N, C-alpha and C positions, 0 to 999 in steps of 0.2 A: 731667163729665156729672152733671146734677142728679138727685137721688133723687126719682123720681115713678113713679106707676103707669104701666105701658106699655100704650098702646092696642094691641089685638090686631093690627091691620094692620101697625103698626110692628114688631111682634115678628118678622115675616118677615125683616127685615134682619139679625137676629141668629142665624138658624137656617139650617142647610143645606137644600138643595132637597129637598122631599118630607117635611119634618118639621113644617111649620106646621099642616097639617090635624089630624094625630093629637094634637099638643101642644094645640091650641086646644080640642079635644074634652075633654081632661082638665080644662083650665082652666074651661071652661063647666060641665061636669058637677059639679065640686066647688066652684064659685064661688070660685076662687082669685084673691086680690089679688096680682098679680105686679108687683114693682118691679125695674127695672133700675138698678143703682147705679154710681157711679164705682168705680175700683179700690180694693179693700180688701186690705191686706197680709196679714192673718191668715186670711181666709176667702174662698172663691170664691162661696159662696151660703149661704143658711140658710132654715129653715122654722119657722113659728110656727103652732100649731094654732088653730082657731077658738075664740073665747071669747065667750059670750053672743051678742050680735048682730053680732059681727065675723067676717069671713070668714077662711078659711085664708090665711096670708100667706107668700109665697115671695119672696126676693130673690136676684138673680144679678148678678155683676159684668159690666158692659157692655163691658169692655176685652178680654174673652176672644174667641179665634177661634170660628168658628161651631160647630165640633165640640166644643170645650171647653165652650162655652155650653150646648149641648144635653145633654152628659153631666152637667154640674152641675145643670141643671134637672131631669133625670130622677132624679138622686140625691135632690133635695129632694122631688119628687113621690112617690118611694118612701117617704119619711118620712110624708107625708100618707096614703098608702094603708095603711101599717102602722098608723098611729094610728087610722084609720077602722075597720080590721078587728080590731085586737087591743087597742085602748085605749091610755091614756097611761102605763101602768106598765112598758112594755117598755124594754129598753136601746136607746139611740139607734142603734147600729149592730150590734145583736144579730141573732139568727137570724131574727126576724120581718122586720126591715128587709132583710136579705140576700135573703130569699125574694121580697119585693115588688120589690126593685130588680132581681133576676134576671129576674122576669117582665116588667117594663116595658122593661128593656133588650133582652131577647130579642125583644119585639114590634117595637122600632125597628130591630134588626138585620135582621129579616125584611123591613123596608121598604127595605133597602139604602141608607140615608141616609149611611153612613160610607164613606170610601175604604178599599180593601182592607187597608192597613197598620194602620189604627186598628181596623178590624173584627176582624182576627186577634187583636190584643191583648185586645180586649173579650171575645171568645169564650173565650180562654184563661183569663180571670179570672172567668167566670160562676159557677163552682162555689163560689168563696169571694171575693166582691167586697171590695175594700179599702174602708176607712171614708172614704177620700178619694182622688180621682184623684192628689193630690199624694203619696200614699203608694205609688203604683205606678210604679216607675222606668221600666218598659217603656212604659207609657201616656204618661208625661211625654215620653219621647223621640219617640214617634209623634206626639203632639199638637203638639209644638214646631215640626215641619216646616211647620205651617200658620199659625204666628204671623207677624206683621209683623217683618221683619228689623230688628235694632237694631245700630248700629255698635259693634264691639268687645264685644258681648254674647255670652258663651259659657258652656257648662257647664264646671264644674271639670275634668271628665274630658277635655275637649277641649284643655286647656292643656298645654303642655310643662312638665316638671319644671323648677323654678327660675323659672318665670314669675311676674310680679306681677299682682295683681288687686285690684279695689276692690269692696266689697259695698255694699248700699243705704244703710247708715248712714255711709258714707264711710271705714270702716276699710280699711286696706291689708294684704294678706297676700302671702306667697311660697308657691307650691305646692311641696310636698315629695314624699315617697314615698307610694305606696298602702299602706294597712294593711287587709287583708281587703277589705271592701266600701266603705271610705271612704278619703279622702285626708288625710294630715297636712298642715296648712298653718300657717305661722308668722306671727303678727301682727307687722308691722314695728315698730310703736311700742313694743310691750311685750316682744317675744320669746316670748310665750306661744304654745303649740301647740294647735291646734283640729283636730277631725275634721270634714270636709265631705262631704256627699253628693256622689256623682259627677255628679248632675244639678242641683246648686245653680247658679243662673244668676248670673254675675258679669261685671264689666267689665274686660277686659284693659287693662293700662296699662304704660307703659315707665318704668323707674327706672334711672338710671345707677349702675353698680356703683362703689364706692370703690376 
């Protein structure tokens, strides 16, 4: 997917029903240059404040499902609102950002644009929003139900102990036992043990035992 500014009518294809009008109002009001990008491994979206004659800039990954896309966009709009209200010296995900994100998210929750399972998780996290949707395990689980299904792609927590899996860089691991909130997994090539989040997405593979 090329990196380019998204024409507003096209934006409807990335948003759940009922979200386009309120989103477009924010983009018009604050003159936001919105770019929909190809998948980025390290971030889902980002915000850059306006500088001299340049507009506020927001980017969001275009491979996200509609609910993930909207949540990411609201996250970045909250950065814009916090910057406009409190200035540029605030912490990126400090108290001011949490206030603005809580307000904008609450407004969209009132619009009933999210399905009930995602809505419940978002409401539960309103008092202290996570700095990223990737940091909220409950939200990751809820949002994943609406992703396109991929063959053999599973969360680590869904694998049986002793199963083998491959991560995005090609490394192969064996799932071992749970340790508190994470899972011990052994890298096959080196024998080193790593701790994996239960909602880390991996590809299940078959390896013949010696």
